[in-house]
C-alpha positions in Angstrom: 0.0 0.0 0.0 2.8 2.3 0.9 4.4 1.7 -2.6 1.2 2.7 -4.3 0.9 5.9 -2.3 4.5 7.0 -2.8 4.3 6.2 -6.5 1.1 8.1 -6.9 2.6 11.1 -5.0 5.7 11.0 -7.1 4.1 10.8 -10.5 1.4 13.4 -9.8 1.8 16.7 -11.6 1.2 19.8 -9.5 0.7 23.0 -11.5 2.3 26.0 -9.8 1.6 29.5 -11.0 4.1 32.3 -11.0 2.9 33.6 -7.7 2.8 30.2 -6.0 -1.1 30.0 -6.1 -2.4 26.5 -5.9 -6.0 27.4 -5.9 -6.5 25.6 -9.3 -5.3 22.2 -7.8 -8.1 19.6 -8.0 -9.0 18.1 -4.7 -8.4 14.4 -4.3 -9.9 13.0 -1.1 -8.3 9.6 -1.6 -4.9 11.0 -2.1 -5.3 13.1 1.0 -6.3 10.2 3.1 -3.5 8.1 1.8 -0.9 10.8 2.6 -2.3 11.2 6.1 -1.9 7.4 6.7 1.7 7.6 5.5 2.4 10.5 7.9 0.9 8.6 10.8 2.5 5.2 10.2 5.7 6.4 8.6 7.2 4.9 5.4 8.8 1.5 5.3 12.4 2.4 4.5 13.2 -1.2 3.8 10.8 -1.2 0.9 11.2 2.3 -0.2 12.6 3.0 -3.7 14.7 6.0 -4.7 14.0 7.6 -8.0 17.2 8.6 -9.6 15.8 10.4 -12.6 13.3 12.7 -10.8 9.6 12.5 -10.6 8.0 10.7 -13.5 11.1 8.9 -14.4 11.2 5.4 -15.9 11.4 2.2 -13.8 15.0 1.7 -14.9 16.1 4.5 -12.6 14.6 3.0 -9.5 17.0 1.5 -7.1 15.7 -0.6 -4.1 17.3 0.7 -0.8 17.5 -2.9 0.4 20.4 -3.5 -2.0 22.6 -0.8 -0.5 25.0 -2.4 2.0 27.8 -1.0 4.1 26.5 2.5 4.4 27.6 4.3 7.6 24.1 5.2 8.8 23.4 5.5 12.5 20.0 4.1 13.3 19.2 6.9 15.7 21.4 9.7 14.3 20.6 13.2 15.1 18.7 15.3 12.6 20.9 17.0 10.1 23.8 14.5 10.6 25.2 13.3 7.3 25.7 9.6 6.5 28.9 8.5 4.8 29.2 5.4 2.7 32.9 4.5 2.1 33.9 3.1 -1.2 35.2 -0.4 -1.6 38.8 0.7 -2.0 38.6 2.8 1.2 37.1 -0.1 3.1 39.9 -2.4 1.9 42.5 0.2 3.1 40.8 0.5 6.5 40.8 -3.3 6.8 44.4 -3.7 5.8 46.8 -1.0 7.3 49.8 -2.5 5.5 48.1 -2.0 2.1 47.3 1.6 3.2 51.0 2.1 4.0 52.1 0.6 0.7 49.6 2.9 -1.2 51.5 6.0 -0.1 49.5 6.8 3.0 52.0 7.8 5.7 51.3 6.5 9.2 51.8 8.8 12.2 55.1 8.5 13.9 55.2 8.4 17.7 55.7 11.8 19.3 59.2 12.5 20.8 57.3 13.9 23.8 56.7 10.4 25.0 60.5 9.8 25.5 60.7 13.0 27.5 57.9 11.9 29.7 59.7 8.6 30.4 62.9 10.4 31.4 61.0 12.8 33.7 59.1 9.8 35.2 62.4 8.0 35.7 64.0 10.9 37.5 60.9 11.3 39.7 61.0 7.6 40.6 64.7 7.8 41.4 64.2 10.9 43.7 61.3 9.2 45.4 63.5 6.1 46.1 66.2 8.4 47.6 63.7 10.1 49.9 62.2 6.7 50.8 65.6 5.3 51.8 66.4 8.5 53.7 63.2 8.3 55.6 63.6 4.7 56.5 67.2 5.3 57.7 66.2 8.3 59.7 63.4 6.4 61.4 65.6 3.5 62.4 68.4 5.8 63.7 65.9 7.9 65.7 64.3 4.8 67.2 67.8 3.5 68.1 68.9 6.9 69.6 65.7 7.1 71.8 66.2 3.6 72.9 69.7 4.3 74.0 68.7 7.5 75.8 66.1 5.6 77.8 68.3 2.7 78.5 66.3 0.2 76.5 68.6 -0.4 73.6 72.2 -1.6 73.4 75.0 0.3 71.8 78.4 -0.7 70.5 81.2 0.8 72.6 84.9 1.0 71.9 86.3 2.0 75.3 89.8 2.9 74.2 88.6 4.9 71.3 85.8 6.6 73.2 88.3 7.7 75.9 90.6 9.2 73.2 87.7 11.1 71.6 86.6 12.5 75.0 90.2 13.5 75.8 90.5 15.3 72.4 87.3 17.3 73.0 88.5 18.3 76.4 91.9 19.3 75.0 90.2 21.4 72.3 88.2 23.2 74.9 91.3 24.1 76.9 93.3 25.1 73.8 90.4 27.4 72.8 90.6 29.1 76.1 94.4 29.6 75.7 93.8 31.0 72.2 91.3 33.4 73.5 93.6 34.6 76.3 96.5 35.0 73.9 94.4 37.1 71.5 93.4 39.3 74.5 97.1 39.7 75.4 97.9 40.6 71.8 95.1 43.2 71.7 96.2 44.8 75.1 99.8 44.7 74.3 99.2 46.4 70.9 97.4 49.2 72.7 100.4 49.5 75.2 102.8 49.8 72.2 100.7 52.4 70.6 100.5 54.3 73.8 104.3 54.1 74.3 104.8 55.4 70.7 102.5 58.3 71.3 104.2 59.1 74.7 107.6 59.0 73.1 106.5 61.5 70.4 105.1 63.7 73.1 108.4 63.7 75.1 110.4 64.4 72.0 108.2 67.4 71.2 108.4 68.8 74.7 112.2 68.4 74.7 112.3 70.8 71.8 110.0 73.3 73.4 111.3 73.2 76.9 115.0 74.1 77.0 115.3 73.8 80.7 114.0 70.2 80.6 115.3 69.2 77.2 117.7 66.5 78.5 115.2 64.8 80.8 112.5 64.8 78.1 115.0 63.4 75.6 116.0 60.5 77.9 112.4 59.5 78.4 111.6 59.9 74.6 114.5 57.5 73.7 113.4 55.0 76.4 109.8 54.9 75.1 110.9 54.5 71.5 113.1 51.6 72.5 110.3 50.0 74.4 108.0 50.6 71.4 110.5 48.9 69.1 110.9 45.9 71.4 107.1 45.7 71.9 106.6 45.5 68.1 109.1 42.6 68.0 107.3 40.9 70.8 104.0 41.4 69.1 105.4 39.6 66.0 106.3 36.6 68.2 102.9 36.6 70.0 101.0 36.9 66.7 102.9 33.9 65.3 102.0 32.0 68.5 98.4 32.9 68.2 98.3 31.9 64.4 99.8 28.5 65.1 97.4 27.7 68.0 94.5 28.8 65.8 95.6 26.5 63.0 96.0 23.6 65.4 92.6 24.1 67.2 90.3 25.3 64.3 91.7 23.3 61.4 93.7 20.2 62.6 91.5 19.3 65.6 88.3 20.3 63.9 89.1 18.1 61.0 89.7 15.1 63.3 86.4 15.9 65.1 84.5 16.0 61.8 85.7 12.4 61.2 84.7 11.5 64.7 81.1 12.8 64.0 80.9 10.7 60.9 82.1 7.7 63.0 79.4 8.3 65.6 76.8 8.5 62.9 78.0 5.3 61.3 78.0 3.7 64.8 74.4 4.7 65.4 73.3 3.4 61.9 75.2 0.1 62.6 73.5 -0.4 65.9 70.1 0.5 64.4 70.3 -2.1 61.6 71.8 -4.6 64.0 68.8 -4.3 66.2 66.5 -4.5 63.2 68.2 -7.7 62.1 68.0 -9.2 65.6 64.2 -8.5 65.8 63.6 -10.1 62.4 65.7 -13.1 63.3 63.6 -13.8 66.4 60.3 -13.5 64.5 58.4 -16.2 62.5 60.0 -17.6 59.3 57.8 -17.3 56.2 58.4 -16.3 52.6 57.9 -12.6 53.3 60.0 -12.7 56.4 62.9 -14.4 54.7 63.0 -11.8 51.9 63.0 -9.1 54.6 65.6 -10.9 56.6 67.9 -11.1 53.6 67.5 -7.4 52.9 68.2 -6.6 56.5 71.3 -8.8 56.5 72.6 -6.9 53.4 72.0 -3.5 55.0 73.6 -4.5 58.2 76.7 -5.8 56.5 77.1 -2.6 54.5 76.7 -0.4 57.6 79.1 -2.6 59.5 81.8 -2.2 56.9 81.2 1.6 56.9 81.5 1.6 60.8 84.7 -0.4 60.9 86.3 1.8 58.2 85.5 5.0 60.0 86.6 3.6 63.3 90.0 2.8 61.7 90.2 6.3 60.2 89.5 7.9 63.6 92.2 5.9 65.3 94.7 6.9 62.7 93.8 10.6 62.8 93.9 10.6 66.6 97.4 9.2 66.5 98.7 11.6 64.0 96.9 14.5 65.7 98.7 13.7 69.0 102.1 13.6 67.3 101.5 16.9 65.5 100.1 18.6 68.6 103.3 17.7 70.6 105.5 18.9 67.8 103.7 22.2 67.3 103.2 23.1 70.9 106.8 22.3 71.8 107.9 24.9 69.2 105.3 27.5 70.0 105.7 27.3 73.8 109.5 27.6 73.5 109.0 30.7 71.2 106.6 32.3 73.6 108.8 31.8 76.7 112.0 33.1 75.1 110.2 36.2 73.6 108.5 37.2 76.8 111.6 36.7 78.9 113.8 38.7 76.5 111.3 41.5 76.3 110.8 42.0 80.0 114.6 41.6 80.7 115.2 44.4 78.3 117.5 42.1 76.2 116.9 43.4 72.7 119.5 41.1 71.0 118.1 38.0 72.6 114.6 39.0 71.5 115.7 39.5 67.9 117.6 36.3 68.0 114.5 34.4 69.1 112.6 35.7 66.1 115.4 34.7 63.7 115.5 31.2 65.4 111.8 30.6 64.5 112.0 32.3 61.1 109.7 35.1 62.0 109.9 38.2 59.8 108.6 41.5 61.0 107.1 44.0 58.7 108.7 47.5 58.5 106.8 50.2 60.3 105.6 51.8 57.1 104.8 48.6 55.2 101.2 48.3 54.1 99.3 45.1 53.8 99.6 43.7 50.3 96.7 43.8 47.9 94.6 40.7 47.3 96.1 40.4 43.9 99.6 40.1 45.4 98.4 37.6 47.9 97.1 35.2 45.1 
């Protein structure tokens, strides 16, 4: 029935005037009823034919829609959406990518940004592992330290080495006190020398302006100038003494104490991983525990090796420090004694000989400090 209605509608001629008036169109009640039925029920698309030659064309131009296969038509597509029917060649290219590549179609290459993302991801994972290891190590060491402070954990003790380390710290504190006092002596004695120099200049000026006391002012001026010269010589010896003590305390001893700090940190890590290994060894033995036990054994061995190496380094440095300290202090104490004795005895020759003995060179009074370019 639908075919008859559509055919009738398609072959019907509708006269249209120039102004679009359809008043002369004859009424056809049957046609109107048939069209209303089609609008209500809707056409059967499976049986609908498409006229290729326009209305009134021959039957040769009619193509049944049931013979069209492979059209890309969505059953519930939105209005206005176009339907695409690929050709047979396009369908073959879609089915066979190799054929598409051979026919001159270039496939998209992977973006180089993917490699950059992999590198960034690798760096992030590596940093995360470092932070994770640091966190685990800090946790274990803090736990061990708290256990030792409260007397619940055991610690490894080398009595002989610990005694030497404590003696070194006490010696450093005493030498720092000596260094502070020697610097104070240098500062005060420098002020004394400057005062003697100014006093000698004042006596010399008064000897020129006071004829009746010229001889007395002259004697005192010469005495103050001699004391000022000897004081400058003694200042050179004391400054050398202060410089040597400063090097011994703040460089040699400090370097040894830095190694001692590394040794104490290694000792704490060693005890922390030793305790962790002991706790795992006393626990149940299953597959997960065995793997953790192997890892704990590996960490314990590495920290044990580090601890033993630093303990040997500390022992060697303490030995060399003691020898160096005795040698340096023997020389510096002899210099300080001879210089102070010669100065207060008024023995200028012995004072100058002491400086020559220890290879101490004094700067001329008018000599300026060299520039930083000359010091390089």
